[in-house]
N, C-alpha and C positions, 0 to 999 in steps of 0.2 A: 684336043688334049691341052689346049692354051690355058683354059681356065684353071685347071689344077696347077699348073706352073706359077701362075700369078699368085694363087693362095699360098703356095710354099714360100715365095719370096716375101709376101706380106708377114707370114708367121716368123720367118727368120729375122725380118727387120724388128719385129715386136720383141722377140727374144733378146736380140742384141741391145735394144733400147732398155729393156728391163734390167739385163745384166749391168749395162752402164750405170743405171739409177742405183742399183745395189752396190756398185763399187764406190760411187759417190757418197751414199749414205755410210757405208762402212769407213770410208776415209774421214768424213767429218766426226763421227763417233770416236775414232781413234785419237784424232787431235785433241778432242775434249777430254778424253781420259788422260792424256799425257799432261795437259795443262792443269788438271785438277790434282795431279800427284805432286808430292813434295819434291823440290829440286834435289838433285843428287848432292850438291854441295852442302845442303842443310839436313840431309837425311840423318836420322839417328844412327849411331854406330850399333853394331849387333850386340846384343846383350849376352853376358855369359851364361852358361848353363845354370839353372836354379836361381837366377837373380830376377827380381820383380822390377818392372818398369814403373817409375813414379809419374803420376799424372800431374802436369804442370800447366796451369791456366795459360791461355793465349797471351793475356796482357802481361803476365809476369815473364814469360818466355821472350816477348818482344822487348821489354825494357831491359832485360838482362843482356840480350843480344846487342842491343844498340847503345848500352851505357859505356862511356869511355873507361878505360882502365884507370884504377887510382893511382895517384902520383906516389913516387917513392918516399917512404917515411910517413905517410898520412894514414889515418885510421880507416879501416873498411866502412863503407857505408851500409846503413840498414842494421837489422837485428836478426833475431831468430826467424822473423816473418818475412825478411827480404825488403822491408820498407823502412820509412822514417828518415831522420836526419843524421848525419855522420856526426859522431861525438869527438870533440877535439880533446886530445889527450894533453896533459900538462907538459909544457916544453916542446909540443910538437911543432910549433911554428911561431912567428912574430904576430902579436895581436895588432888589431886595427889601429891606426894612429888616432890619438885623442883630438877631437875637434874642438877648436876654440869657440867660446860662446860669443855670439855675435853682439855688437853693441846695441843698446836700446835707441840711441840717436846717432846712427852713422853720419859721418861728414859727407855731404854730396861731393861728387867728383868735381863738380863745376864751382865749388865754393872757393872763394878767394877773399881774404880780408880787404876791407877798404883801404885805399892808398892813404898813408898817413895815420891810420888808426892806431891808438895807443895799445900797448900790450896789457895782459892782466896785471903784471908786476907794476906798471906805471899807473894804472888805475888805482890799485891798492895803495900806492905811495901817495897819490893825490888825496885819497879818502883820509888817510892818516893825517896829513897836513891840514885838511879842512877841519877834522876833529880836534886837532890841537888849537886851531884858531878859535873854534867855538868854545872850547874849555876856558881859554884865556878871556874871551869876551864875557863869559858867564861869571868868572871870578871877578872881573872888574865891575860887572854890573851889580853883583852881590855885596861887593865890599868897596865902597868908595875910599875908605881909610886903609885898605890892605896895604898899599904901597908905602905908607908912612904912618905907622902905628905910633911912633914916638912923638908925632905931631898932635896927637889927640890931647884935648884938654884934660889934665889930670883931675882925678875926682876931688882932690883937696880944693881945687880952684873953681869947681862948678858951684853954680847958685843953688843952695839947698835949703835956704831959710824959708819957712812958710810953705804954701802949697804951690807947686810948679805944674805947668801943663806941658806935655811933650806928646810926640807921635810914638805909638807903640804898635807892635805886631805880635803875632803868635807863632811859636815853633813847636812842632809835633814830631820830631825826629826820635821816636820811641825806639829804645834799644841801642842808642848810641851814647858815647861817652860824653861826660860833662866836664868843663874845664875846672870846676872846683871838686871834682871826685865823683864817682858813682856813675850810673847809668840812668838815663831819663826813662821814667815809667809813665803810664797813663794817668795815675792818680797823683802824681808828684806836683806839689805846689812850689813855685819859685819864679825867678825872673833872670834874664840875662842882661848884662850891662858891660860896656867896653872897659871901664877902668874901676868901677865900685869894688871895693875889696869883697871877697867871698864871704858870705855870711851876713852882709849888711842887710838889716831889715828895712823894707820899704812898704809904705801904705799906699795902695792904689784905691781910687774912688771912680765908679762909673755907673751912671744910671740909678743913683741912689744907693748903691751897694758899695761896701769897702771891704778890703782884705789886706792883711799884712803877711808878706812872703819874703824869704831870704834871697839874696843874689847867689845863684848856683852855677852860672855859665857865662861866657863871653859872647858879646854880640849885642845887637844885630849890626853886621857890616854893610849896611844899605844907607845911602846918604839920606838925612832927613830923619831917620828913626833913632830913638835913644833906648827904647826898652823892647824886650822881647818876652812875652809872657808864656809860661807853659800852657798846655791844653787845659789842664785842670784849673789853673788860675783864671783863665779866660772864660771858662764855663761858670765858675763861682760868681764872676762879675757880670756875666751876660755881655761880655765884650765880643763884638762882631768878628774880630780878626786884624783889623787895621783901622786906626783912627787916633784921635786925640784923647789923652787920658790924664787925669789929675793924679799927682803923687806927692809924697813928702816923706821925710825921714821919720821912721817910728820913734815915738818919744819913750 
């Protein structure tokens, strides 16, 4: 009878093993079902009778649950669809501070003026002094007789008999006033002299040409020059602009 007893023990062990496997499988399946269920804290509240449950997408539900509550006095974010940017109501809060425009040439932090370098005001003062000196030098160069016009030889004492030869130049300051009246024009005939009375008629000869013109201005105030012909007068004579020219009082 030994063999049958051994078979019963083997059958009991097999049954116990199968039962243990079933318990293990049932336990694993229960855990999986519990983990897949919604947590009790986030479970939807029971709906009232006759109400319909609104289907909310998972992304919208997540963003709604995790979004921080709006600050007091601020406008609610989103619109009818639940998205978008919050609109700022007038007077809801202070605006962002105005940012100053950065300079195009910022001064480097390591920049330092050279020791003893003049300031901008000192440089401008020196330039003004230099310009004044240059003006004085130009005036002295243009007019050797400007400092003592009274010492000029009067026209009545100048040698005027016959034909005289003197150095002449040309002036073309068109649009500027004349000492004897009027404004210098491009087609105006005339000559400038330091002391000859306005309107005195002078006959000039150069290169086989002659022309008689009146005194209309004062000058030239450059040492060695006696006459200053207008541009039209010089063109009529073919005078080059600076040189010796023959002249005489018109008879």
